[in-house]
N, C-alpha and C positions, 0 to 999 in steps of 0.2 A: 702077847696081847696084840690085838689089831688096833690100828690107829683110828681116830674118828673119821678120817677121810675114807679109809677102807670100808667102814660101816655104812657111811653115806652112799658110797659107790655101790655096795651090795644091795642096799634098799632101793636105790634108783634103778638098778639092773632088774630086780625082781618086779618092781612096779611097772616098768616099761614093757617087760615080757607079758605080764598079766594084761596090760592095756592092749597090746597087739593081738593077743589071743581073743580078747573080748571083741575088738573091732573085726577080727576075722569071722567070729561067730555071727555078729550083726550083719555083715555083708552076705554071709552064706544064707542066713534065714530070710533076708530080704529078697535074695535071688530066688529062693525056693517058693516064696509066697507072693509072686508077682500078681498084682490085682488086674482085673479085666474091666472093660468099660462097655456099656451098651452102645451099639452103633447109633450115631447121630445122623443128622440130615444136612446135606449141602445142596443148595440149588443155585445154579448160575443164572442170574437174571439178564445180564446184558454183556455183550462182548463188543468192544470198540477197537478196531484195527485201523492203524494209520501209518503213513510213511514218515519215517524219521531219518534225519541226516546226522549220523554220528560223526562221520568224517566228510569233508567236502567231496562232492561228486560221487559219493557211495551211498545211495539210498538203501534203507533197510526197514522192513516192516516191524512195527511195535504194536503192542496190544495192552489194553487194560480191561478189567472185569468188574462187574458188580455181582455180589453174591449174598445169599441168606445162609446163615449158619445157626444150627441149634444142636448143641451137644453138652452132655453132663460129664465132666471129668473129675468130679469129686471123689469117686471111688479110688482114683489113682493116688490120692493123698493118704499116706500111712505115717506111722511114727518115724520112718526113715526117709521121707520125701522132703527134700529141700525146696525144689521148685520144678515146674514143668515148662518145657519149651514146646510150644504148639505152633505148627506151621502148615500153611495151605500150599499144596503142590499141584501143579498142572502138568499132566504128562500126555505126550502124543508122539507119533512117528512122523518123521519128515516125509513129505510127498515126493513124487517123481520130478517136481520142478525145482528141487533144491540145487544149490550150487556147490554142495559138499560132494566129495568123491563117493560114489555109490557102488563101486565094484572093487573086489580084491581077488587076488589069485589064491586058489586052493594050495595046500602045502605039497601034496605028493604028485598030483597028476596034471597040474597046470590048468585045472578047471577054473572058470570064472563064474562066480556067483554074485548075486545082488544082495546087499545088506543095507537096509535103510537104518540110519541112526535113530535111536529113541531119545527123547528129551524129557527130563523131569526138572521143572523150574519152580522155585519157591517164589510165591507172589505175595504172601502175607505171613506175618508171624506175631507171636505175643509170648511174653514170659509171665507165667502165673505163679505167684509166690505164696498165695494163701488159698485154703480150701474154699472159702466163701466166694472167691473170684473165679473158681473153676467151672461154674455154670455159664457157658458161653451162648448167648443169644444175640446174634448180630443180624440186623436187617439192612439191606442195601449197603453192605460193606464194600469198600473200595480196595483195590490192590495197593499194597504198600510199595511194591517193587514192580517196575515195568517189565513186561515180557518182551524180549527182543528175539526175533526170528533167527535161529541159528543158521538156517539155510537161505536167508534173505527174504523168504516169503512164507506166510502162514497159509494163504489160499492154496488149496490143492493138497495140503497135508491131511493126514488122517484126523478124524474128529478127536477132540480131547476130552479127558475126564479130570475131575478135581478130587483130591484126597486130603483129608485133614489128618496129619501125622502128629505124634507127640513123642517127646523124649523125657523120660523120668530121670531127674538128677537127684541122687540120694545124698544124704549126709555122709554115709560111708558105703562103699561098694561100687559096683559097675553100673554104667548107664544102660537103660533098657528103652527100647523103641517099640512103637506100635501104631496102628491105624485106628482113628476114632470115628471117621465118617468117610463115605465115598459118595460121589454124585451118582444118581440113579441112571441117568442117560448121558450119552456122549453128545457133545455139541460140535457143530460144524464151524469152521472159521469163516467169517464173512469176508467179502472183498474189502480192501482198504479204502478209507475215506481220506480225502485230502485235508490237511490241517488248516 
């Protein structure tokens, strides 16, 4: 005869195996049925560039934005969605006036080619935990995080675009990412204003 501890251990082993198989199936079906979202609208209303002193004697340009946002993320909420992480990204290429190194040597032949670094900066974010909060309509929204010029200057850099990205965080399974909206036109960086 088996002792009662052996029986409890066997029951626990079978229950945990069944639970793991069930969670694996949930994760697989959630990944195979990823929802999509209709493209929304982002409009950059205002760009304010100013000189900021992060460290003494080292001026650096910083910027803030005003934007309008209209997007419906409700289709992303399924039975396995715990929450959404939604964030606004500004991306641009540094200009020729950057203080970053802009040349590197080719591997085989010693050729020198120019490569401008690209930047993707998160300027605003929000965590959406309920489906009824997933309809985002923001007018004259402000950046939550200041943009700081990586190459010390924005003026002369390529025009920038804004994208609204999302990250679906499921109860069980892997994270999935996507783009919910993009700005229709690229915006030029204005000259900095003194603070």
